[in-house]
LOLUMVO-896909 format. One record per residue: residue in one letter; x, y negated, z negated of N, C-alpha, C in turn. Coordinates in steps of 0.05 Angstrom, whole numbers, always signed. Example, Ala and Ser with C-alpha at 12.3 -4.5 7.8 and 13.67 -1.06 7.14 Angstrom:
% LOLUMVO-896909
   resn      n_X      n_Y      n_Z     ca_X     ca_Y     ca_Z      c_X      c_Y      c_Z
      A     +264     +114     -156     +246      +90     -156     +264      +66     -156
      S     +257      +45     -142     +273      +21     -143     +258       -1     -157
***
This chain:
% LOLUMVO-896909
   resn      n_X      n_Y      n_Z     ca_X     ca_Y     ca_Z      c_X      c_Y      c_Z
      M     -102     -263     -182      -74     -258     -174      -66     -230     -173
      I      -56     -223     -150      -48     -197     -148      -15     -195     -144
      V       -1     -176     -159      +26     -179     -158      +34     -149     -146
      C      +50     -150     -122      +57     -125     -109      +85     -123     -116
      C      +94      -94     -128     +123      -90     -134     +133      -69     -121
      G     +157      -67     -114     +166      -46     -103     +192      -54      -83
      E     +195      -33      -61     +215      -43      -44     +207      -61      -18
      A     +225      -75      -13     +223      -92      +13     +248      -85      +34
      V     +238      -69      +53     +262      -58      +70     +262      -74      +98
      I     +280      -66     +109     +285      -71     +139     +280      -53     +156
      D     +256      -54     +169     +246      -33     +187     +260      -36     +212
      M     +273      -17     +223     +288      -13     +247     +269       -1     +267
      M     +252      -16     +281     +234       -4     +296     +243       +1     +326
      Q     +236      +25     +333     +243      +33     +360     +231      +18     +383
      T     +244       +8     +402     +233       -8     +421     +251       -7     +448
      A     +235      -13     +470     +246      -10     +493     +262      -35     +507
      V     +280      -41     +514     +291      -64     +522     +304      -62     +550
      P     +293      -71     +573     +301      -70     +599     +333      -73     +603
      G     +341      -53     +613     +372      -53     +622     +384      -34     +598
      L     +375      -33     +574     +387      -23     +551     +372       +6     +543
      G     +347       +7     +551     +335      +32     +543     +324      +29     +510
      E     +324      +47     +498     +312      +54     +469     +330      +37     +452
      V     +323      +18     +437     +340       +6     +414     +322       +6     +390
      F     +336      -10     +368     +320       -5     +346     +317      -44     +339
      L     +296      -51     +334     +296      -79     +324     +287      -86     +297
      P     +303     -100     +282     +299     -104     +257     +276     -122     +248
      L     +258     -109     +231     +233     -127     +223     +233     -125     +191
      P     +222     -145     +176     +217     -137     +148     +194     -122     +144
      G     +194     -102     +124     +176      -84     +116     +176      -73      +90
      G     +164      -49      +90     +160      -38      +63     +131      -39      +53
      C     +124      -13      +37     +100      -12      +29      +82      -34      +13
      S      +98      -39       -9      +85      -62      -24      +89      -88      -14
      Y     +109      -90       +3     +118     -115      +15      +97     -120      +36
      N      +90     -103      +54      +70     -104      +73      +43     -110      +60
      T      +37      -97      +37      +10      -99      +24       +7     -130      +16
      S      +29     -143       +8      +32     -169       -4      +25     -187      +23
      I      +38     -181      +45      +34     -197      +65       +6     -199      +75
      T       -7     -174      +75      -34     -173      +83      -52     -190      +65
      I      -47     -186      +39      -66     -201      +19      -61     -232      +21
      G      -34     -243      +26      -30     -270      +29      -46     -278      +57
      R      -43     -262      +76      -53     -273      +99      -85     -272     +104
      L      -94     -258      +81     -127     -261      +81     -133     -286      +60
      G     -112     -303      +49     -119     -322      +36     -125     -318       +5
      V     -116     -294       -6     -117     -289      -33      -95     -294      -49
      P      -92     -302      -72      -68     -307      -86      -54     -284      -92
      V      -26     -283      -85       -8     -259      -85      +15     -263      -91
      A      +30     -248     -104      +65     -248     -109      +78     -224     -102
      F     +103     -224      -96     +119     -201      -91     +138     -200     -111
      L     +142     -177     -124     +161     -171     -147     +178     -151     -138
      G     +209     -159     -137     +227     -141     -127     +252     -154     -126
      R     +272     -138     -117     +303     -145     -113     +306     -150      -86
      L     +314     -176      -74     +322     -178      -45     +350     -189      -40
      S     +359     -185      -18     +389     -189      -16     +390     -217      -10
      T     +412     -234      -16     +420     -260       -8     +431     -258      +22
      N     +434     -235      +38     +447     -236      +59     +423     -249      +79
      F     +430     -249     +112     +412     -258     +123     +384     -241     +130
      F     +387     -215     +123     +361     -199     +125     +350     -207      +97
      G     +355     -211      +79     +345     -220      +54     +329     -250      +61
      E     +341     -267      +73     +331     -290      +79     +307     -288      +98
      I     +308     -266     +116     +285     -261     +137     +262     -249     +120
      Q     +266     -232      +98     +242     -220      +87     +235     -244      +68
      V     +247     -262      +54     +238     -286      +37     +221     -309      +57
      K     +230     -312      +77     +218     -331     +102     +190     -317     +105
      R     +189     -290     +112     +161     -277     +119     +143     -278      +93
      L     +154     -277      +70     +134     -280      +47     +124     -309      +50
      R     +139     -327      +49     +129     -356      +44     +112     -364      +70
      E     +118     -354      +94      +99     -361     +118      +73     -347     +112
      N      +71     -327      +96      +46     -315      +94      +32     -321      +68
      H      +43     -341      +54      +32     -351      +28      +30     -330       +3
      V      +54     -314       +5      +60     -299      -18      +82     -311      -33
      R      +75     -311      -62      +96     -329      -82     +122     -311      -81
      D     +142     -322      -83     +168     -309      -84     +182     -314     -112
      D     +170     -326     -132     +182     -336     -153     +183     -310     -174
      L     +177     -288     -166     +180     -261     -182     +202     -245     -168
      V     +217     -259     -147     +239     -242     -129     +268     -249     -145
      I     +279     -225     -148     +307     -230     -160     +325     -223     -134
      R     +345     -243     -133     +363     -242     -108     +387     -230     -119
      C     +402     -219     -101     +431     -205     -108     +447     -202      -80
      D     +469     -195      -82     +484     -191      -64     +487     -165      -47
      Q     +470     -144      -59     +472     -122      -44     +453     -120      -20
      N     +457     -102       +0     +443      -99      +24     +417      -85      +19
      P     +396      -94      +36     +370      -80      +34     +369      -55      +46
      V     +348      -38      +34     +342      -11      +48     +337      -14      +81
      L     +349       +3      +96     +343       +5     +121     +324      +26     +129
      S     +303      +22     +141     +284      +43     +146     +284      +44     +178
      F     +294      +69     +188     +290      +70     +220     +267      +83     +225
      I     +251      +72     +246     +226      +84     +252     +224      +95     +282
      R     +220     +113     +285     +217     +128     +314     +189     +132     +321
      I     +180     +122     +344     +154     +122     +349     +150     +146     +377
      E     +132     +165     +372     +123     +177     +396      +94     +178     +400
      K      +86     +173     +425      +58     +169     +428      +40     +193     +421
      G      +22     +188     +407       +2     +211     +394      +13     +225     +371
      K      +36     +214     +358      +44     +230     +333      +53     +207     +313
      E      +54     +216     +284      +56     +200     +266      +81     +190     +270
      P      +88     +163     +261     +117     +156     +263     +139     +173     +242
      Q     +160     +175     +256     +185     +187     +238     +203     +168     +225
      Y     +212     +178     +205     +224     +154     +186     +253     +166     +177
      A     +275     +152     +178     +299     +156     +166     +308     +132     +148
      F     +311     +137     +125     +320     +115     +104     +348     +116      +96
      Y     +358      +93      +94     +389      +88      +84     +387      +68      +63
      D     +389      +83      +34     +383      +68       +9     +400      +67      -10
      E     +426      +79       -6     +446      +83      -28     +455      +55      -35
      G     +457      +47      -58     +472      +24      -66     +458       +1      -57
      T     +430       +0      -50     +415      -24      -41     +405      -39      -64
      A     +395      -66      -55     +383      -81      -73     +360      -72      -83
      D     +341      -62      -67     +315      -56      -75     +316      -38      -99
      R     +332      -13      -97     +329       +8     -118     +343       +0     -142
      A     +361      -22     -145     +373      -28     -171     +358      -47     -190
      L     +331      -47     -185     +317      -63     -202     +313      -50     -229
      L     +321      -65     -252     +324      -57     -281     +302      -69     -299
      T     +293      -54     -322     +273      -66     -334     +279      -93     -346
      E     +306      -98     -353     +311     -121     -360     +311     -145     -342
      D     +309     -137     -316     +305     -158     -294     +275     -168     -288
      L     +254     -150     -302     +229     -159     -302     +221     -188     -308
      P     +212     -205     -293     +204     -233     -299     +173     -228     -313
      P     +169     -249     -329     +138     -251     -340     +124     -252     -317
      L     +100     -236     -317      +81     -242     -296      +64     -265     -304
      P      +53     -279     -279      +34     -300     -286      +12     -291     -302
      P       +3     -311     -319      -19     -306     -334      -49     -300     -323
      E      -47     -308     -296      -71     -302     -279      -71     -277     -265
      T      -50     -261     -272      -47     -235     -256      -70     -214     -265
      A      -84     -205     -247     -109     -187     -252     -104     -157     -240
      C      -81     -155     -224      -75     -129     -210      -49     -124     -205
      I      -35     -101     -210       -8      -95     -201       -8      -71     -182
      V       +4      -76     -160       +5      -58     -141      +35      -45     -138
      F      +34      -15     -138      +59       -4     -136      +59      +22     -117
      G      +83      +34     -115      +79      +61      -96     +105      +62      -79
      S     +100      +83      -60     +115      +88      -37     +144      +95      -46
      I     +168      +92      -32     +194     +101      -37     +206      +87      -58
      S     +198      +71      -71     +203      +55      -95     +202      +72     -119
      M     +183      +93     -117     +181     +112     -140     +197     +136     -134
      N     +214     +134     -111     +229     +159     -110     +263     +151     -114
      M     +267     +125     -121     +294     +115     -123     +294     +105     -153
      E     +320     +111     -163     +329      +99     -194     +347      +78     -192
      P     +344      +58     -205     +331      +58     -233     +303      +44     -225
      I     +298      +33     -202     +270      +20     -195     +247      +36     -201
      A     +244      +60     -199     +223      +78     -207     +215      +76     -234
      S     +235      +80     -250     +234      +76     -280     +223      +50     -289
      T     +234      +29     -276     +229       +0     -285     +198       -2     -276
      I     +188       +7     -252     +162       -1     -245     +141      +17     -263
      E     +150      +42     -269     +136      +55     -288     +132      +44     -317
      T     +153      +32     -324     +151      +19     -351     +130       -6     -347
      L     +131      -21     -327     +115      -42     -321      +88      -33     -317
      I      +80      -15     -304      +52       -8     -303      +40       +4     -326
      L      +54      +21     -339      +44      +34     -365      +38      +11     -385
      R      +55       -9     -383      +50      -33     -402      +23      -46     -395
      E      +27      -55     -370       +3      -76     -363      -25      -56     -358
      A      -25      -31     -358      -50      -16     -357      -62      -20     -389
      Q      -45      -19     -406      -53      -20     -435      -63      -51     -440
      R      -53      -71     -421      -67      -97     -424      -92     -101     -406
      K     -103      -76     -396     -126      -77     -379     -124      -90     -354
      K     -103      -92     -345      -98     -102     -313     -105      -75     -298
      V     -116      -89     -268     -122      -67     -250      -96      -54     -240
      I      -92      -28     -241      -67      -17     -231      -76       +0     -206
      A      -62       -8     -185      -70       +3     -156      -41      +16     -145
      F      -44      +42     -136      -27      +59     -130      -26      +69     -101
      D       -9      +66      -83       -6      +79      -62      +18      +97      -58
      P      +14     +123      -58      +40     +141      -61      +55     +139      -34
      N      +42     +136      -13      +59     +133      +13      +82     +152      +15
      I      +77     +175      +13      +99     +193       +6     +113     +201      +30
      R     +145     +203      +27     +160     +209      +48     +175     +233      +32
      P     +167     +258      +41     +175     +282      +28     +206     +288      +30
      F     +218     +277      +49     +250     +281      +50     +263     +266      +31
      M     +248     +246      +18     +263     +227       -2     +260     +241      -26
      I     +244     +263      -31     +236     +275      -59     +254     +301      -60
      K     +272     +295      -81     +293     +322      -82     +283     +342     -103
      D     +262     +337     -120     +253     +353     -136     +223     +348     -138
      R     +205     +367     -126     +177     +362     -119     +164     +370     -148
      D     +171     +387     -164     +157     +389     -191     +161     +364     -211
      A     +186     +354     -212     +190     +330     -227     +180     +306     -218
      Y     +173     +305     -190     +157     +283     -178     +129     +287     -184
      M     +121     +311     -184      +92     +312     -189      +84     +310     -216
      K     +100     +314     -235      +99     +310     -264      +97     +281     -268
      R     +113     +263     -255     +110     +233     -257      +89     +226     -244
      F      +80     +238     -220      +56     +229     -207      +35     +230     -222
      E      +27     +251     -234       +1     +253     -253       +1     +234     -276
      Q      +27     +227     -285      +25     +202     -306      +17     +179     -297
      W      +28     +170     -270      +19     +146     -259      -11     +147     -256
      I      -18     +166     -240      -46     +169     -236      -66     +169     -261
      S      -56     +175     -282      -71     +176     -306      -80     +148     -314
      V      -61     +129     -310      -68     +102     -317      -77      +84     -292
      C      -79      +97     -271      -89      +79     -246     -120      +72     -246
      T     -127      +45     -238     -151      +39     -237     -160      +49     -207
      I     -141      +44     -187     -145      +48     -156     -123      +67     -150
      A     -129      +88     -133     -108     +104     -120     -118     +106      -91
      K     -103      +93      -72     -107      +98      -43      -87     +114      -32
      I      -99     +140      -24      -85     +161      -14      -86     +173      +13
      S      -69     +176      +31      -73     +185      +58      -76     +216      +62
      A      -90     +223      +80      -91     +253      +86      -66     +261      +87
      E      -44     +250      +99      -14     +261      +97       -4     +262      +71
      D       -9     +245      +51       -3     +248      +27      -14     +272      +11
      F      -37     +276      +16      -53     +299       +2      -43     +325       +8
      E      -32     +324      +36      -20     +351      +50       +5     +357      +27
      Y      +18     +337      +15      +44     +343       +0      +32     +347      -29
      I      +14     +330      -36       +7     +330      -65      -13     +355      -73
      F      -30     +360      -56      -49     +383      -57      -51     +401      -33
      P      -33     +415      -27      -28     +428       -1      -50     +448       +5
      G      -61     +447      +32      -86     +461      +38     -110     +455      +25
      T     -113     +428      +10     -141     +418       -5     -151     +400      +11
      E     -177     +404      +17     -193     +384      +33     -195     +357      +19
      P     -193     +334      +32     -193     +308      +21     -213     +304       -3
      E     -239     +311       +1     -257     +309      -17     -251     +324      -45
      E     -241     +345      -41     -233     +362      -65     -210     +354      -77
      A     -191     +342      -62     -168     +325      -71     -174     +299      -85
      L     -192     +289      -79     -203     +263      -90     -217     +271     -118
      R     -230     +289     -115     -242     +298     -146     -221     +302     -165
      K     -198     +313     -154     -177     +321     -171     -163     +296     -183
      I     -161     +276     -165     -148     +252     -174     -167     +239     -193
      I     -192     +236     -188     -211     +228     -210     -206     +243     -236
      G     -205     +267     -232     -201     +285     -258     -177     +282     -273
      L     -157     +268     -260     -133     +261     -272     -135     +235     -287
      G     -154     +221     -285     -159     +196     -296     -161     +169     -283
      T     -158     +171     -255     -163     +148     -238     -191     +138     -236
      R     -196     +113     -235     -220     +105     -237     -234     +107     -208
      L     -223      +95     -189     -230      +94     -161     -209     +107     -144
      A     -216     +129     -128     -198     +142     -110     -209     +140      -80
      I     -188     +134      -64     -194     +132      -35     -179     +149      -20
      A     -192     +164       +0     -173     +178      +16     -178     +164      +46
      T     -156     +158      +60     -156     +144      +86     -151     +166     +104
      L     -170     +171     +127     -171     +192     +144     -161     +186     +173
      G     -148     +163     +173     -139     +152     +203     -164     +144     +220
      P     -168     +160     +242     -192     +153     +261     -213     +162     +251
      N     -218     +178     +226     -241     +189     +216     -250     +169     +193
      G     -236     +150     +186     -246     +129     +169     -237     +132     +142
      A     -257     +129     +121     -242     +133      +95     -267     +144      +78
      I     -260     +156      +55     -279     +163      +31     -270     +152       +4
      A     -286     +142      -12     -283     +135      -37     -297     +147      -57
      M     -286     +154      -79     -301     +165     -100     -294     +150     -127
      L     -318     +140     -139     -312     +122     -162     -330     +135     -186
      R     -311     +137     -208     -324     +150     -235     -337     +128     -251
      R     -359     +132     -258     -376     +111     -270     -369     +117     -299
      N     -376      +99     -318     -371     +100     -346     -386     +121     -359
      E     -407     +130     -349     -423     +149     -357     -409     +182     -348
      G     -393     +177     -332     -380     +203     -321     -393     +213     -294
      N     -408     +198     -282     -422     +205     -261     -403     +196     -238
      V     -403     +209     -212     -380     +201     -193     -397     +192     -166
      T     -394     +171     -159     -406     +161     -131     -388     +166     -110
      R     -394     +174      -90     -383     +182      -66     -392     +164      -43
      I     -373     +150      -29     -382     +133       -5     -363     +141      +18
      Y     -373     +143      +44     -360     +147      +66     -364     +124      +84
      A     -344     +111      +98     -342      +93     +116     -329      +99     +141
      P     -339      +98     +166     -326     +106     +189     -304      +85     +198
      A     -283      +94     +213     -264      +76     +223     -274      +54     +244
      A     -263      +31     +245     -272      +14     +264     -263      +20     +289
      S     -276      +13     +312     -269      +21     +338     -251       -3     +351
      V     -228       +3     +364     -210      -15     +375     -203       -2     +402
      S     -194      -22     +421     -192      -11     +449     -163       +6     +453
      E     -144       +3     +447     -120      +17     +445     -104      +13     +422
      I      -90      +38     +417      -69      +41     +393      -40      +36     +406
      A      -28      +17     +391       +1      +14     +399      +18      +31     +378
      D      +14      +31     +350      +24      +49     +334      +10      +46     +308
      T      +14      +61     +290       +1      +61     +260      +21      +51     +242
      V      +44      +39     +247      +61      +26     +226      +46       +6     +208
      G      +46       +8     +184      +36      -10     +166       +3      -11     +165
      A      -10      +14     +178      -38      +15     +178      -45      +19     +149
      G      -34      +39     +130      -40      +44     +106      -39      +20      +85
      D      -14       +8      +92       -9      -15      +72      -32      -39      +77
      T      -37      -40     +102      -58      -62     +111      -87      -55      +96
      F      -92      -30     +102     -120      -20      +86     -120      -27      +59
      H      -98      -22      +44      -96      -20      +14      -96      -52       +9
      G      -80      -68      +23      -82      -97      +14     -112     -109      +22
      A     -122     -100      +44     -148     -112      +52     -172     -105      +31
      F     -169      -80      +22     -190      -69       +3     -184      -85      -24
      L     -158      -92      -32     -157     -106      -57     -161     -134      -54
      A     -158     -146      -29     -164     -176      -25     -195     -176      -27
      W     -209     -157      -16     -239     -158      -15     -247     -160      -43
      L     -239     -143      -64     -245     -145      -90     -241     -171     -107
      E     -217     -181      -97     -208     -207     -109     -229     -231     -102
      M     -230     -226      -76     -250     -249      -61     -276     -249      -72
      R     -288     -227      -83     -317     -230      -90     -317     -223     -124
      G     -294     -233     -134     -294     -233     -164     -297     -209     -179
      K     -288     -185     -164     -293     -163     -178     -267     -143     -184
      M     -245     -159     -188     -217     -150     -196     -212     -150     -224
      S     -228     -128     -239     -225     -123     -268     -232      -90     -270
      P     -220      -79     -290     -227      -52     -294     -259      -49     -296
      G     -270      -66     -311     -299      -62     -319     -317      -70     -293
      S     -310      -91     -274     -326      -97     -251     -322      -73     -231
      I     -301      -58     -229     -294      -38     -210     -311      -14     -219
      A     -315       -8     -245     -329      +16     -252     -357      +11     -244
      C     -369      -15     -242     -396      -22     -238     -401      -28     -206
      L     -379      -26     -191     -385      -29     -161     -412      -15     -151
      S     -426      -27     -137     -452      -15     -124     -442       +3     -101
      E     -459      +19      -93     -454      +34      -67     -447      +16      -43
      T     -463       -6      -44     -460      -27      -22     -434      -40      -22
      D     -426      -49      -45     -400      -57      -53     -379      -41      -37
      L     -377      -16      -49     -359       +5      -39     -358       +8      -10
      Y     -382      +10       +3     -383      +13      +35     -372      -14      +47
      D     -379      -35      +36     -372      -61      +52     -339      -61      +48
      A     -330      -56      +23     -300      -61      +21     -288      -38      +40
      L     -296      -13      +40     -281       +4      +59     -283       -7      +90
      V     -306      -14      +96     -310      -22     +121     -293      -49     +129
      F     -287      -68     +110     -268      -88     +111     -243      -77     +115
      A     -233      -58      +97     -206      -48      +98     -203      -33     +125
      N     -220      -17     +134     -217       -4     +160     -215      -18     +183
      K     -228      -45     +186     -226      -61     +204     -198      -72     +206
      A     -188      -77     +185     -160      -91     +180     -141      -72     +191
      A     -144      -46     +181     -122      -27     +189     -126      -21     +221
      A     -150      -23     +229     -150      -18     +261     -137      -41     +277
      I     -143      -63     +265     -127      -85     +282     -100      -84     +280
      V      -87      -73     +259      -59      -66     +258      -49      -49     +279
      C      -64      -25     +282      -60       -6     +301      -60      -11     +330
      T      -70      -36     +337      -67      -47     +363      -45      -64     +370
      R      -26      -65     +346       -4      -82     +346      +22      -67     +343
      H      +46      -78     +352      +69      -60     +346      +81      -69     +316
      G      +82      -51     +297      +96      -56     +271      +70      -67     +255
      A      +78      -72     +228      +60      -81     +210      +53     -113     +213
      E      +35     -119     +228      +24     -144     +231       -5     -146     +225
      P      -13     -151     +200      -38     -154     +192      -56     -178     +203
      P      -81     -173     +201      -96     -195     +212     -107     -215     +193
      T     -119     -235     +203     -125     -260     +186     -158     -252     +183
      L     -174     -269     +166     -202     -262     +159     -214     -267     +186
      E     -207     -287     +201     -222     -292     +225     -221     -267     +247
      E     -197     -256     +249     -193     -233     +266     -213     -209     +257
      I     -214     -204     +230     -231     -182     +220     -258     -190     +225
      A     -267     -216     +225     -297     -221     +229     -303     -214     +259
      K     -283     -212     +274     -293     -215     +302     -299     -180     +310
      V     -291     -160     +291     -291     -133     +297     -317     -124     +290
      K     -332     -109     +308     -358     -102     +304     -362      -78     +280
      N     -381      -84     +264     -388      -65     +242     -392      -34     +255
      P     -384      -13     +245     -393       +9     +251     -419      +17     +247
      E     -434      +38     +258     -463      +43     +253     -461      +54     +219
      V     -479      +44     +206     -488      +48     +179     -492      +73     +174
      S     -502      +88     +195     -518     +117     +190     -495     +139     +196
      A     -465     +128     +204     -448     +148     +206     -440     +160     +184
      K     -434     +189     +181     -430     +198     +157     -405     +223     +165
      L     -390     +231     +138     -369     +253     +144     -379     +275     +122
***
């Protein structure tokens, strides 16, 4: 069982409507929320933990969880509105975001609100804008520090939105604490530009490993992904996997969330979701997991919005050349 905790937003996706021009279409989203949808769609047991509104937006969010086999018994319902995330898409550019989060359901999660986790929970997923909003950031921090001591896999996706961080020094101090207890950290090239400005991805990964993370992954968009795994004896294994080839890119919304969810689902499906098993992953295991996650992310990029694939759809994507290197 994987538990994804954090924000569940309403993505206001820019789209064109004949006769109206550019408008914004409301769709359920959010980093950990999308990750849970990915995992559920791949047939792996998963639950979402967070606060959702009782209004019609909240009903849309809960409905999507249930339709994708994501447990919602860890969800707290309230009468506050959800976070609204407006997304502007320009061809050939990264999506632009504007968040409206004051007084919202997501950010008001308190430590005393945390429900008991299912006994079969093996992995806790956290990250993104929920770690920039209080009190939810402190609540999730309490949860991951506790569960790391209980030998659960802790998986982190910073998914940084710089305009939401008011004090970079304070954020980085907490970031290093979170990283120190993580089993897995999935970090994009854009995140690294904020975390370690001017640092190449491989050097940045080594810094993340040095801070305590067991397995650090850099996603490089069309250039694939690199993973670095610190073994028990201290040696570091480095694996690169090229991106999957797809015909046409619609947008990249949800690609990182889908990569993360697919990578974690691969571990769970193969019985490797424990700190000990992850430390012993073979080079073949790491490569296969990266390829699987790259395929899932590539499929999402052919669709508008965060619409992760099924196992059957991933199986139809051609494997990249094994000899490809970065």
